[in-house]
C-alpha positions, 0 to 999 in steps of 0.5 A: 917420384918422377913420372915418365911419359908412360906414367903421364899417359896412363894417368891422362888417358884413364882418369875418365873412360876406364875400360869396363870389360873382363880385362881392363888392364889389357885394354889399357895396355893395348892403348899404351903399347905396353904389356898388361903386367906393366900397366898393373905394376905402374898403377901399383907404383903410382898408388904406393907413391901416393900419386894415385889414391884409387884406381877403379871406375865410378858408378852411378850408385843409384843404379847399383844399389844403396849408398850413404855418406857417413861420418864419425868423430874419431878421437885425434889420437885414434884417427888412423886406427878408426880410419883403418877399421872403416876402410876394412868394412864391406862397401866402403869406397871413399874415406877421408879426414876433415878438419871438423868435429866429425873428422872421418867421412866415408861413403858406404854402398850395399846391394840394397837399403837393408844391407846398407843399414846392417853394415852401418849398424855393425860398423858403428857397433865395432867403432863404438862411436856415434855415426852421422848418416847423411842420405843423398837428397839430390844428385850432382855430377862432379867430374873428378878428372883434372887437366894436368899441365905436366910442363909446369910441374917440377 
Protein backbone atom coordinates (compact mmCIF):
# COMPACT_ATOMS: atom_id res chain seq x y z
CA UNK A 1 0.00 0.00 0.00
CA UNK A 2 1.34 3.40 -0.99
CA UNK A 3 0.75 6.02 1.71
CA UNK A 4 -0.15 9.52 0.63
CA UNK A 5 0.59 12.69 2.58
CA UNK A 6 -2.71 12.53 4.49
CA UNK A 7 -2.09 8.90 5.55
CA UNK A 8 1.37 9.88 6.78
CA UNK A 9 -0.02 12.86 8.70
CA UNK A 10 -2.73 10.67 10.22
CA UNK A 11 -0.11 8.21 11.46
CA UNK A 12 2.37 10.84 12.65
CA UNK A 13 -0.10 13.12 14.42
CA UNK A 14 -2.03 10.46 16.30
CA UNK A 15 0.55 7.87 17.34
CA UNK A 16 0.46 9.86 20.55
CA UNK A 17 -2.28 12.13 21.78
CA UNK A 18 -5.25 10.37 20.26
CA UNK A 19 -8.20 12.62 21.18
CA UNK A 20 -10.16 11.30 24.14
CA UNK A 21 -13.60 12.81 23.59
CA UNK A 22 -17.09 11.89 22.36
CA UNK A 23 -16.08 12.18 18.67
CA UNK A 24 -12.33 11.47 18.40
CA UNK A 25 -12.43 10.94 14.62
CA UNK A 26 -14.16 14.28 14.20
CA UNK A 27 -11.45 15.97 16.28
CA UNK A 28 -8.82 14.23 14.14
CA UNK A 29 -10.59 15.30 10.94
CA UNK A 30 -10.53 18.96 11.98
CA UNK A 31 -6.80 18.82 12.58
CA UNK A 32 -6.20 17.10 9.22
CA UNK A 33 -8.66 19.24 7.26
CA UNK A 34 -10.66 16.27 5.96
CA UNK A 35 -14.10 14.79 6.71
CA UNK A 36 -14.65 12.58 9.75
CA UNK A 37 -15.84 9.76 7.46
CA UNK A 38 -12.58 9.97 5.51
CA UNK A 39 -10.55 9.60 8.73
CA UNK A 40 -12.51 6.45 9.58
CA UNK A 41 -12.13 5.06 6.03
CA UNK A 42 -8.39 5.76 5.98
CA UNK A 43 -7.84 4.14 9.37
CA UNK A 44 -9.81 1.08 8.26
CA UNK A 45 -7.80 0.88 5.04
CA UNK A 46 -4.52 1.18 6.98
CA UNK A 47 -5.63 -1.64 9.27
CA UNK A 48 -6.88 -3.81 6.39
CA UNK A 49 -3.49 -3.34 4.69
CA UNK A 50 -1.71 -4.19 7.97
CA UNK A 51 0.04 -0.82 8.04
CA UNK A 52 -1.63 -0.34 11.44
CA UNK A 53 -2.47 -3.19 13.78
CA UNK A 54 -4.55 -1.25 16.27
CA UNK A 55 -6.25 2.12 16.60
CA UNK A 56 -7.08 3.24 20.11
CA UNK A 57 -5.72 4.85 23.23
CA UNK A 58 -3.43 3.18 25.73
CA UNK A 59 -4.57 3.69 29.29
CA UNK A 60 -2.78 3.43 32.59
CA UNK A 61 -4.25 0.04 33.42
CA UNK A 62 -3.89 0.32 37.19
CA UNK A 63 -6.33 3.24 37.15
CA UNK A 64 -8.85 1.41 34.99
CA UNK A 65 -9.15 -1.89 36.85
CA UNK A 66 -7.10 -5.07 36.75
CA UNK A 67 -4.87 -6.53 34.06
CA UNK A 68 -2.44 -9.37 33.54
CA UNK A 69 0.01 -10.70 30.96
CA UNK A 70 -0.75 -14.31 30.10
CA UNK A 71 0.63 -16.93 27.72
CA UNK A 72 -0.34 -20.30 26.32
CA UNK A 73 1.60 -22.99 24.47
CA UNK A 74 -0.59 -23.52 21.43
CA UNK A 75 0.11 -26.47 19.13
CA UNK A 76 1.75 -24.96 16.03
CA UNK A 77 -0.94 -26.36 13.72
CA UNK A 78 -3.67 -24.71 15.84
CA UNK A 79 -2.01 -21.37 16.57
CA UNK A 80 -4.36 -19.33 14.34
CA UNK A 81 -7.46 -20.96 15.85
CA UNK A 82 -6.20 -20.45 19.41
CA UNK A 83 -5.24 -16.83 18.64
CA UNK A 84 -8.73 -16.17 17.24
CA UNK A 85 -10.35 -17.59 20.38
CA UNK A 86 -8.12 -15.44 22.58
CA UNK A 87 -8.92 -12.35 20.49
CA UNK A 88 -12.66 -12.88 21.04
CA UNK A 89 -12.36 -13.14 24.82
CA UNK A 90 -13.59 -10.08 26.72
CA UNK A 91 -10.85 -7.72 27.86
CA UNK A 92 -8.06 -8.94 25.54
CA UNK A 93 -6.24 -5.91 24.14
CA UNK A 94 -2.95 -7.37 22.90
CA UNK A 95 -2.24 -10.82 21.50
CA UNK A 96 0.97 -11.72 19.75
CA UNK A 97 2.92 -14.80 18.67
CA UNK A 98 6.41 -15.48 19.98
CA UNK A 99 9.06 -18.07 19.18
CA UNK A 100 8.94 -19.85 22.53
CA UNK A 101 7.28 -22.85 24.15
CA UNK A 102 4.62 -20.40 25.25
CA UNK A 103 3.99 -19.06 21.77
CA UNK A 104 0.90 -16.84 22.24
CA UNK A 105 1.13 -13.95 24.70
CA UNK A 106 -1.75 -11.61 25.51
CA UNK A 107 -2.88 -8.94 27.95
CA UNK A 108 -6.32 -9.20 29.49
CA UNK A 109 -8.05 -6.45 31.44
CA UNK A 110 -11.16 -6.36 33.62
CA UNK A 111 -12.90 -3.95 35.99
CA UNK A 112 -11.49 -5.80 39.03
CA UNK A 113 -9.31 -8.77 40.06
CA UNK A 114 -12.25 -11.16 40.59
CA UNK A 115 -13.63 -10.51 37.10
CA UNK A 116 -10.14 -10.87 35.63
CA UNK A 117 -9.68 -14.24 37.33
CA UNK A 118 -13.09 -15.42 36.12
CA UNK A 119 -12.31 -14.37 32.54
CA UNK A 120 -8.92 -16.07 32.59
CA UNK A 121 -10.38 -19.25 34.09
CA UNK A 122 -13.12 -19.31 31.44
CA UNK A 123 -10.65 -18.78 28.60
CA UNK A 124 -8.31 -21.45 29.95
CA UNK A 125 -11.26 -23.86 30.12
CA UNK A 126 -12.33 -23.02 26.53
CA UNK A 127 -8.81 -23.38 25.14
CA UNK A 128 -8.08 -26.57 27.07
CA UNK A 129 -4.49 -25.34 27.37
CA UNK A 130 -2.61 -24.48 30.54
CA UNK A 131 -2.16 -20.75 30.95
CA UNK A 132 0.86 -18.95 32.31
CA UNK A 133 -0.33 -15.94 34.34
CA UNK A 134 2.17 -13.15 34.93
CA UNK A 135 0.93 -10.30 37.13
CA UNK A 136 2.83 -7.03 36.84
CA UNK A 137 5.38 -6.59 39.60
CA UNK A 138 6.78 -3.23 38.46
CA UNK A 139 5.48 -0.74 35.92
CA UNK A 140 7.59 0.77 33.12
CA UNK A 141 6.45 3.36 30.59
CA UNK A 142 7.40 2.46 27.03
CA UNK A 143 6.71 5.01 24.33
CA UNK A 144 5.12 3.00 21.53
CA UNK A 145 5.32 5.76 18.94
CA UNK A 146 7.99 5.82 16.26
CA UNK A 147 9.66 8.68 14.44
CA UNK A 148 9.19 7.62 10.85
CA UNK A 149 11.62 8.76 8.18
CA UNK A 150 9.14 8.77 5.30
CA UNK A 151 11.80 9.82 2.79
CA UNK A 152 13.82 6.64 3.33
CA UNK A 153 10.87 4.32 2.72
CA UNK A 154 10.29 2.84 -0.74
